[in-house]
N, CA, C, O and the ligand as a Tripos MOL2 file, in Angstrom:
@<TRIPOS>MOLECULE
protein
  221   219    56     0     0
PROTEIN
NO_CHARGES

@<TRIPOS>ATOM
      1 N         -13.5860   -8.7210   -0.7810 N.3       1 MET1
      2 CA        -14.5490   -7.6220   -1.2470 C.3       1 MET1
      3 C         -14.0590   -6.1990   -0.7230 C.2       1 MET1
      4 O         -13.6640   -6.0860    0.4370 O.2       1 MET1
      5 N         -14.0870   -5.2210   -1.5110 N.am      2 GLU2
      6 CA        -13.5720   -3.9790   -1.1300 C.3       2 GLU2
      7 C         -14.6870   -3.0250   -0.6760 C.2       2 GLU2
      8 O         -15.7880   -3.0290   -1.2270 O.2       2 GLU2
      9 N         -14.3810   -2.2260    0.3220 N.am      3 PHE3
     10 CA        -15.3680   -1.3470    0.8080 C.3       3 PHE3
     11 C         -14.7450    0.0750    0.8760 C.2       3 PHE3
     12 O         -13.5310    0.2780    0.8920 O.2       3 PHE3
     13 N         -15.6990    1.0360    0.9130 N.am      4 GLU4
     14 CA        -15.2870    2.4800    1.0150 C.3       4 GLU4
     15 C         -15.3650    2.8860    2.4730 C.2       4 GLU4
     16 O         -16.3330    2.5580    3.1590 O.2       4 GLU4
     17 N         -14.3210    3.6220    2.9690 N.am      5 PHE5
     18 CA        -14.2940    4.1250    4.3210 C.3       5 PHE5
     19 C         -13.8520    5.5690    4.1890 C.2       5 PHE5
     20 O         -13.1900    5.9410    3.2200 O.2       5 PHE5
     21 N         -14.2150    6.3650    5.1510 N.am      6 VAL6
     22 CA        -13.8180    7.7630    5.2050 C.3       6 VAL6
     23 C         -12.7580    7.8390    6.3260 C.2       6 VAL6
     24 O         -12.9660    7.3380    7.4320 O.2       6 VAL6
     25 N         -11.6140    8.4800    6.0060 N.am      7 CYS7
     26 CA        -10.5490    8.6160    7.0350 C.3       7 CYS7
     27 C         -10.9540    9.5740    8.1410 C.2       7 CYS7
     28 O         -11.3710   10.7030    7.8800 O.2       7 CYS7
     29 N         -10.8300    9.1240    9.3500 N.am      8 GLY8
     30 CA        -11.2090    9.9900   10.3820 C.3       8 GLY8
     31 C         -10.2810   11.1010   10.6530 C.2       8 GLY8
     32 O         -10.6140   11.9810   11.4470 O.2       8 GLY8
     33 N          -9.1390   11.1280   10.0520 N.am      9 CYS9
     34 CA         -8.1660   12.1280   10.1890 C.3       9 CYS9
     35 C          -8.2680   13.2560    9.2300 C.2       9 CYS9
     36 O          -8.1990   14.4150    9.6390 O.2       9 CYS9
     37 N          -8.4310   12.9720    7.9610 N.am     10 CYS10
     38 CA         -8.4450   13.9990    6.8700 C.3      10 CYS10
     39 C          -9.7170   13.9700    6.1210 C.2      10 CYS10
     40 O          -9.9530   14.9030    5.3540 O.2      10 CYS10
     41 N         -10.6230   12.9390    6.2630 N.am     11 GLY11
     42 CA        -11.8390   12.9190    5.5520 C.3      11 GLY11
     43 C         -11.8650   12.3190    4.1250 C.2      11 GLY11
     44 O         -12.8820   12.2610    3.4340 O.2      11 GLY11
     45 N         -10.6650   11.8900    3.7650 N.am     12 ALA12
     46 CA        -10.4970   11.3530    2.4300 C.3      12 ALA12
     47 C         -11.2470    9.8930    2.3360 C.2      12 ALA12
     48 O         -11.2670    9.0920    3.2710 O.2      12 ALA12
     49 N         -11.8440    9.6850    1.0920 N.am     13 GLU13
     50 CA        -12.4260    8.3780    0.9280 C.3      13 GLU13
     51 C         -11.3260    7.3650    0.6380 C.2      13 GLU13
     52 O         -10.4610    7.6080   -0.2040 O.2      13 GLU13
     53 N         -11.3570    6.2100    1.3440 N.am     14 CYS14
     54 CA        -10.3810    5.1630    1.1060 C.3      14 CYS14
     55 C         -11.1410    3.9100    0.7720 C.2      14 CYS14
     56 O         -12.2730    3.6950    1.2050 O.2      14 CYS14
     57 N         -10.4580    3.0680   -0.0370 N.am     15 VAL15
     58 CA        -11.0060    1.8020   -0.4220 C.3      15 VAL15
     59 C         -10.0270    0.7330    0.1580 C.2      15 VAL15
     60 O          -8.8160    0.7700   -0.0610 O.2      15 VAL15
     61 N         -10.6800   -0.2790    0.9610 N.am     16 ALA16
     62 CA         -9.8510   -1.2610    1.6050 C.3      16 ALA16
     63 C         -10.5110   -2.6470    1.3970 C.2      16 ALA16
     64 O         -11.7340   -2.7800    1.3590 O.2      16 ALA16
     65 N          -9.7230   -3.5670    1.2770 N.am     17 PHE17
     66 CA        -10.1360   -5.0010    1.0670 C.3      17 PHE17
     67 C         -10.4200   -5.6290    2.4080 C.2      17 PHE17
     68 O          -9.6080   -5.5520    3.3300 O.2      17 PHE17
     69 N         -11.5810   -6.2520    2.5110 N.am     18 ALA18
     70 CA        -11.9790   -7.0200    3.7770 C.3      18 ALA18
     71 C         -12.0890   -8.5120    3.3520 C.2      18 ALA18
     72 O         -12.6970   -8.8460    2.3360 O.2      18 ALA18
     73 N         -11.4440   -9.4260    4.2140 N.am     19 GLU19
     74 CA        -11.6700  -10.8160    3.9740 C.3      19 GLU19
     75 C         -13.0380  -11.2950    4.2420 C.2      19 GLU19
     76 O         -13.6930  -10.8410    5.1810 O.2      19 GLU19
     77 N         -13.4980  -12.2200    3.4250 N.am     20 ARG20
     78 CA        -14.8130  -12.8390    3.6080 C.3      20 ARG20
     79 C         -14.6020  -14.0380    4.5750 C.2      20 ARG20
     80 O         -13.5960  -14.7380    4.4650 O.2      20 ARG20
     81 N         -15.4930  -14.2650    5.4690 N.am     21 GLY21
     82 CA        -15.3020  -15.3220    6.3490 C.3      21 GLY21
     83 C         -16.5780  -15.6790    7.1330 C.2      21 GLY21
     84 O         -17.6710  -15.2680    6.7430 O.2      21 GLY21
     85 N         -16.4540  -16.4170    8.1990 N.am     22 GLY22
     86 CA        -17.6610  -16.7710    9.0510 C.3      22 GLY22
     87 C         -18.2990  -18.0060    8.6150 C.2      22 GLY22
     88 O         -18.0180  -18.5180    7.5320 O.2      22 GLY22
     89 N         -19.1820  -18.5220    9.4570 N.am     23 PHE23
     90 CA        -19.8740  -19.8100    9.1080 C.3      23 PHE23
     91 C         -20.5890  -19.7670    7.8030 C.2      23 PHE23
     92 O         -20.4830  -20.7350    7.0500 O.2      23 PHE23
     93 N         -21.3040  -18.7410    7.4650 N.am     24 TRP24
     94 CA        -22.0940  -18.6710    6.2300 C.3      24 TRP24
     95 C         -21.2660  -17.9370    5.2110 C.2      24 TRP24
     96 O         -21.7980  -17.6380    4.1420 O.2      24 TRP24
     97 N         -20.0680  -17.6330    5.4360 N.am     25 ASN25
     98 CA        -19.2380  -16.9570    4.4920 C.3      25 ASN25
     99 C         -19.8140  -15.5950    4.0570 C.2      25 ASN25
    100 O         -19.6440  -15.1420    2.9250 O.2      25 ASN25
    101 N         -20.5060  -14.9730    5.0270 N.am     26 ASN26
    102 CA        -21.1540  -13.6840    4.6490 C.3      26 ASN26
    103 C         -20.7330  -12.6140    5.5530 C.2      26 ASN26
    104 O         -21.3720  -11.5620    5.5700 O.2      26 ASN26
    105 N         -19.7230  -12.7880    6.2990 N.am     27 ARG27
    106 CA        -19.1570  -11.7440    7.1540 C.3      27 ARG27
    107 C         -17.8710  -11.3250    6.6000 C.2      27 ARG27
    108 O         -17.1960  -12.0670    5.8870 O.2      27 ARG27
    109 N         -17.5010  -10.0350    6.9540 N.am     28 PHE28
    110 CA        -16.2490   -9.4810    6.3710 C.3      28 PHE28
    111 C         -15.3960   -8.9650    7.5440 C.2      28 PHE28
    112 O         -15.8840   -8.3680    8.5030 O.2      28 PHE28
    113 N         -14.1220   -9.2310    7.4020 N.am     29 TYR29
    114 CA        -13.2240   -9.0180    8.4780 C.3      29 TYR29
    115 C         -12.0650   -7.9860    8.0830 C.2      29 TYR29
    116 O         -11.2250   -8.2390    7.2190 O.2      29 TYR29
    117 N         -12.1170   -6.7770    8.8230 N.am     30 LEU30
    118 CA        -11.0700   -5.8730    8.6030 C.3      30 LEU30
    119 C         -11.0510   -4.9700    9.7610 C.2      30 LEU30
    120 O         -12.0140   -4.2660   10.0630 O.2      30 LEU30
    121 N          -9.8990   -5.0000   10.4280 N.am     31 ASP31
    122 CA         -9.7210   -4.1820   11.7000 C.3      31 ASP31
    123 C          -9.3700   -2.7660   11.5370 C.2      31 ASP31
    124 O          -9.8800   -1.8710   12.2100 O.2      31 ASP31
    125 N          -8.4300   -2.5770   10.5660 N.am     32 THR32
    126 CA         -7.9340   -1.2140   10.3400 C.3      32 THR32
    127 C          -7.6230   -1.0370    8.8620 C.2      32 THR32
    128 O          -7.4340   -2.0200    8.1450 O.2      32 THR32
    129 N          -7.5690    0.2040    8.4020 N.am     33 PHE33
    130 CA         -7.1070    0.4690    6.9690 C.3      33 PHE33
    131 C          -6.2600    1.7020    7.0260 C.2      33 PHE33
    132 O          -6.3830    2.5270    7.9310 O.2      33 PHE33
    133 N          -5.4090    1.8160    6.0600 N.am     34 TRP34
    134 CA         -4.4600    2.9840    5.9840 C.3      34 TRP34
    135 C          -5.0200    3.9270    5.0080 C.2      34 TRP34
    136 O          -5.4670    3.5380    3.9290 O.2      34 TRP34
    137 N          -5.0030    5.1670    5.3690 N.am     35 CYS35
    138 CA         -5.3650    6.2560    4.5170 C.3      35 CYS35
    139 C          -4.3320    6.5450    3.4460 C.2      35 CYS35
    140 O          -3.1610    6.7600    3.7590 O.2      35 CYS35
    141 N          -4.7580    6.5540    2.1470 N.am     36 TRP36
    142 CA         -3.8640    6.8250    1.1030 C.3      36 TRP36
    143 C          -3.4130    8.2620    1.0700 C.2      36 TRP36
    144 O          -2.3610    8.5750    0.5130 O.2      36 TRP36
    145 N          -4.2060    9.1470    1.6660 N.am     37 ASN37
    146 CA         -4.0000   10.5480    1.5840 C.3      37 ASN37
    147 C          -3.0120   11.1130    2.7020 C.2      37 ASN37
    148 O          -2.0450   11.8190    2.4140 O.2      37 ASN37
    149 N          -3.3180   10.7680    3.9030 N.am     38 CYS38
    150 CA         -2.5170   11.3000    4.9960 C.3      38 CYS38
    151 C          -1.6700   10.1860    5.7360 C.2      38 CYS38
    152 O          -0.8290   10.4970    6.5800 O.2      38 CYS38
    153 N          -1.9170    8.9330    5.3960 N.am     39 GLY39
    154 CA         -1.0700    7.8810    5.9550 C.3      39 GLY39
    155 C          -1.5570    7.3860    7.3060 C.2      39 GLY39
    156 O          -0.9460    6.4680    7.8530 O.2      39 GLY39
    157 N          -2.6250    7.9410    7.8780 N.am     40 GLU40
    158 CA         -3.1100    7.6080    9.1790 C.3      40 GLU40
    159 C          -3.7590    6.1760    9.1570 C.2      40 GLU40
    160 O          -4.4450    5.8440    8.1910 O.2      40 GLU40
    161 N          -3.5540    5.3520   10.1810 N.am     41 GLU41
    162 CA         -4.1790    4.1360   10.3550 C.3      41 GLU41
    163 C          -5.4880    4.3200   11.0560 C.2      41 GLU41
    164 O          -5.5220    4.8850   12.1490 O.2      41 GLU41
    165 N          -6.5830    3.8580   10.4630 N.am     42 ASN42
    166 CA         -7.9230    4.0740   10.8710 C.3      42 ASN42
    167 C          -8.5320    2.7900   11.3590 C.2      42 ASN42
    168 O          -8.3080    1.7760   10.6980 O.2      42 ASN42
    169 N          -9.2910    2.7130   12.4580 N.am     43 THR43
    170 CA        -10.0640    1.5420   12.8210 C.3      43 THR43
    171 C         -11.3140    1.5880   11.9880 C.2      43 THR43
    172 O         -11.8960    2.6610   11.8260 O.2      43 THR43
    173 N         -11.7430    0.4910   11.4620 N.am     44 THR44
    174 CA        -12.9290    0.4610   10.6880 C.3      44 THR44
    175 C         -14.0970    0.6650   11.5530 C.2      44 THR44
    176 O         -14.1280    0.1670   12.6780 O.2      44 THR44
    177 N         -15.1260    1.4230   11.0510 N.am     45 PRO45
    178 CA        -16.3450    1.7620   11.7650 C.3      45 PRO45
    179 C         -17.2320    0.4890   11.8810 C.2      45 PRO45
    180 O         -17.0110   -0.4850   11.1610 O.2      45 PRO45
    181 N         -18.2110    0.5080   12.7720 N.am     46 PRO46
    182 CA        -19.2350   -0.5700   12.7850 C.3      46 PRO46
    183 C         -19.9710   -0.6160   11.4220 C.2      46 PRO46
    184 O         -20.1190    0.4180   10.7710 O.2      46 PRO46
    185 N         -20.4080   -1.7530   11.0120 N.am     47 GLY47
    186 CA        -21.1400   -1.8880    9.7290 C.3      47 GLY47
    187 C         -22.4720   -1.2230    9.8020 C.2      47 GLY47
    188 O         -22.8340   -0.7140   10.8630 O.2      47 GLY47
    189 N         -23.2390   -1.1960    8.7150 N.am     48 PRO48
    190 CA        -22.9130   -1.7820    7.4770 C.3      48 PRO48
    191 C         -21.9510   -0.8570    6.6950 C.2      48 PRO48
    192 O         -22.0840    0.3670    6.7180 O.2      48 PRO48
    193 N         -20.9650   -1.4960    5.9940 N.am     49 TRP49
    194 CA        -19.9900   -0.8060    5.2780 C.3      49 TRP49
    195 C         -20.5590   -0.5290    3.8380 C.2      49 TRP49
    196 O         -21.5250   -1.1620    3.4110 O.2      49 TRP49
    197 N         -19.9570    0.3840    3.1510 N.am     50 THR50
    198 CA        -20.4020    0.6950    1.8040 C.3      50 THR50
    199 C         -19.4480   -0.0310    0.8260 C.2      50 THR50
    200 O         -18.2410    0.2100    0.8290 O.2      50 THR50
    201 N         -20.0100   -0.9100    0.0020 N.am     51 PRO51
    202 CA        -19.1630   -1.5720   -0.9790 C.3      51 PRO51
    203 C         -18.5490   -0.5660   -1.9940 C.2      51 PRO51
    204 O         -19.2040    0.3940   -2.4000 O.2      51 PRO51
    205 N         -17.3120   -0.8030   -2.3800 N.am     52 ALA52
    206 CA        -16.6120    0.0710   -3.2240 C.3      52 ALA52
    207 C         -17.1370   -0.0120   -4.6340 C.2      52 ALA52
    208 O         -17.0110    0.9500   -5.3920 O.2      52 ALA52
    209 N         -17.7060   -1.1020   -5.0000 N.am     53 TYR53
    210 CA        -18.3010   -1.2470   -6.3590 C.3      53 TYR53
    211 C         -19.3460   -2.3170   -6.3440 C.2      53 TYR53
    212 O         -19.3630   -3.1040   -5.3980 O.2      53 TYR53
    213 N         -20.1850   -2.4090   -7.2760 N.am     54 GLU54
    214 CA        -21.2050   -3.4130   -7.4830 C.3      54 GLU54
    215 C         -20.6510   -4.5010   -8.3150 C.2      54 GLU54
    216 O         -19.9850   -4.2450   -9.3180 O.2      54 GLU54
    217 N         -20.9260   -5.8080   -7.8990 N.am     55 ASP55
    218 CA        -20.4800   -6.8870   -8.7030 C.3      55 ASP55
    219 C         -21.4640   -7.9780   -8.7200 C.2      55 ASP55
    220 O         -21.2420   -8.9990   -9.3710 O.2      55 ASP55
    221 ZN         -6.4620   10.5120    5.9880 Zn       56 ZN56
@<TRIPOS>BOND
     1     1     2 1
     2     2     3 1
     3     3     4 2
     4     3     5 am
     5     5     6 1
     6     6     7 1
     7     7     8 2
     8     7     9 am
     9     9    10 1
    10    10    11 1
    11    11    12 2
    12    11    13 am
    13    13    14 1
    14    14    15 1
    15    15    16 2
    16    15    17 am
    17    17    18 1
    18    18    19 1
    19    19    20 2
    20    19    21 am
    21    21    22 1
    22    22    23 1
    23    23    24 2
    24    23    25 am
    25    25    26 1
    26    26    27 1
    27    27    28 2
    28    27    29 am
    29    29    30 1
    30    30    31 1
    31    31    32 2
    32    31    33 am
    33    33    34 1
    34    34    35 1
    35    35    36 2
    36    35    37 am
    37    37    38 1
    38    38    39 1
    39    39    40 2
    40    39    41 am
    41    41    42 1
    42    42    43 1
    43    43    44 2
    44    43    45 am
    45    45    46 1
    46    46    47 1
    47    47    48 2
    48    47    49 am
    49    49    50 1
    50    50    51 1
    51    51    52 2
    52    51    53 am
    53    53    54 1
    54    54    55 1
    55    55    56 2
    56    55    57 am
    57    57    58 1
    58    58    59 1
    59    59    60 2
    60    59    61 am
    61    61    62 1
    62    62    63 1
    63    63    64 2
    64    63    65 am
    65    65    66 1
    66    66    67 1
    67    67    68 2
    68    67    69 am
    69    69    70 1
    70    70    71 1
    71    71    72 2
    72    71    73 am
    73    73    74 1
    74    74    75 1
    75    75    76 2
    76    75    77 am
    77    77    78 1
    78    78    79 1
    79    79    80 2
    80    79    81 am
    81    81    82 1
    82    82    83 1
    83    83    84 2
    84    83    85 am
    85    85    86 1
    86    86    87 1
    87    87    88 2
    88    87    89 am
    89    89    90 1
    90    90    91 1
    91    91    92 2
    92    91    93 am
    93    93    94 1
    94    94    95 1
    95    95    96 2
    96    95    97 am
    97    97    98 1
    98    98    99 1
    99    99   100 2
   100    99   101 am
   101   101   102 1
   102   102   103 1
   103   103   104 2
   104   103   105 am
   105   105   106 1
   106   106   107 1
   107   107   108 2
   108   107   109 am
   109   109   110 1
   110   110   111 1
   111   111   112 2
   112   111   113 am
   113   113   114 1
   114   114   115 1
   115   115   116 2
   116   115   117 am
   117   117   118 1
   118   118   119 1
   119   119   120 2
   120   119   121 am
   121   121   122 1
   122   122   123 1
   123   123   124 2
   124   123   125 am
   125   125   126 1
   126   126   127 1
   127   127   128 2
   128   127   129 am
   129   129   130 1
   130   130   131 1
   131   131   132 2
   132   131   133 am
   133   133   134 1
   134   134   135 1
   135   135   136 2
   136   135   137 am
   137   137   138 1
   138   138   139 1
   139   139   140 2
   140   139   141 am
   141   141   142 1
   142   142   143 1
   143   143   144 2
   144   143   145 am
   145   145   146 1
   146   146   147 1
   147   147   148 2
   148   147   149 am
   149   149   150 1
   150   150   151 1
   151   151   152 2
   152   151   153 am
   153   153   154 1
   154   154   155 1
   155   155   156 2
   156   155   157 am
   157   157   158 1
   158   158   159 1
   159   159   160 2
   160   159   161 am
   161   161   162 1
   162   162   163 1
   163   163   164 2
   164   163   165 am
   165   165   166 1
   166   166   167 1
   167   167   168 2
   168   167   169 am
   169   169   170 1
   170   170   171 1
   171   171   172 2
   172   171   173 am
   173   173   174 1
   174   174   175 1
   175   175   176 2
   176   175   177 am
   177   177   178 1
   178   178   179 1
   179   179   180 2
   180   179   181 am
   181   181   182 1
   182   182   183 1
   183   183   184 2
   184   183   185 am
   185   185   186 1
   186   186   187 1
   187   187   188 2
   188   187   189 am
   189   189   190 1
   190   190   191 1
   191   191   192 2
   192   191   193 am
   193   193   194 1
   194   194   195 1
   195   195   196 2
   196   195   197 am
   197   197   198 1
   198   198   199 1
   199   199   200 2
   200   199   201 am
   201   201   202 1
   202   202   203 1
   203   203   204 2
   204   203   205 am
   205   205   206 1
   206   206   207 1
   207   207   208 2
   208   207   209 am
   209   209   210 1
   210   210   211 1
   211   211   212 2
   212   211   213 am
   213   213   214 1
   214   214   215 1
   215   215   216 2
   216   215   217 am
   217   217   218 1
   218   218   219 1
   219   219   220 2
@<TRIPOS>SUBSTRUCTURE
     1 MET1         2 RESIDUE 1 A MET
     2 GLU2         6 RESIDUE 1 A GLU
     3 PHE3        10 RESIDUE 1 A PHE
     4 GLU4        14 RESIDUE 1 A GLU
     5 PHE5        18 RESIDUE 1 A PHE
     6 VAL6        22 RESIDUE 1 A VAL
     7 CYS7        26 RESIDUE 1 A CYS
     8 GLY8        30 RESIDUE 1 A GLY
     9 CYS9        34 RESIDUE 1 A CYS
    10 CYS10       38 RESIDUE 1 A CYS
    11 GLY11       42 RESIDUE 1 A GLY
    12 ALA12       46 RESIDUE 1 A ALA
    13 GLU13       50 RESIDUE 1 A GLU
    14 CYS14       54 RESIDUE 1 A CYS
    15 VAL15       58 RESIDUE 1 A VAL
    16 ALA16       62 RESIDUE 1 A ALA
    17 PHE17       66 RESIDUE 1 A PHE
    18 ALA18       70 RESIDUE 1 A ALA
    19 GLU19       74 RESIDUE 1 A GLU
    20 ARG20       78 RESIDUE 1 A ARG
    21 GLY21       82 RESIDUE 1 A GLY
    22 GLY22       86 RESIDUE 1 A GLY
    23 PHE23       90 RESIDUE 1 A PHE
    24 TRP24       94 RESIDUE 1 A TRP
    25 ASN25       98 RESIDUE 1 A ASN
    26 ASN26      102 RESIDUE 1 A ASN
    27 ARG27      106 RESIDUE 1 A ARG
    28 PHE28      110 RESIDUE 1 A PHE
    29 TYR29      114 RESIDUE 1 A TYR
    30 LEU30      118 RESIDUE 1 A LEU
    31 ASP31      122 RESIDUE 1 A ASP
    32 THR32      126 RESIDUE 1 A THR
    33 PHE33      130 RESIDUE 1 A PHE
    34 TRP34      134 RESIDUE 1 A TRP
    35 CYS35      138 RESIDUE 1 A CYS
    36 TRP36      142 RESIDUE 1 A TRP
    37 ASN37      146 RESIDUE 1 A ASN
    38 CYS38      150 RESIDUE 1 A CYS
    39 GLY39      154 RESIDUE 1 A GLY
    40 GLU40      158 RESIDUE 1 A GLU
    41 GLU41      162 RESIDUE 1 A GLU
    42 ASN42      166 RESIDUE 1 A ASN
    43 THR43      170 RESIDUE 1 A THR
    44 THR44      174 RESIDUE 1 A THR
    45 PRO45      178 RESIDUE 1 A PRO
    46 PRO46      182 RESIDUE 1 A PRO
    47 GLY47      186 RESIDUE 1 A GLY
    48 PRO48      190 RESIDUE 1 A PRO
    49 TRP49      194 RESIDUE 1 A TRP
    50 THR50      198 RESIDUE 1 A THR
    51 PRO51      202 RESIDUE 1 A PRO
    52 ALA52      206 RESIDUE 1 A ALA
    53 TYR53      210 RESIDUE 1 A TYR
    54 GLU54      214 RESIDUE 1 A GLU
    55 ASP55      218 RESIDUE 1 A ASP
    56 ZN56       221 GROUP 0 **** ****
């Protein structure tokens, strides 16, 4: 599932894919994402995250 994150360096909105996992398969795992705009590697913030789209 993809989530929206805001780059802490330049403020651009980034979309990153997080793996689903955990006992109930309802947790998402993503440690870092790369900003498409400035190339900075960001640590994902604490949840809840914003889904990139509804499905
Ligand atoms: Zn950036």
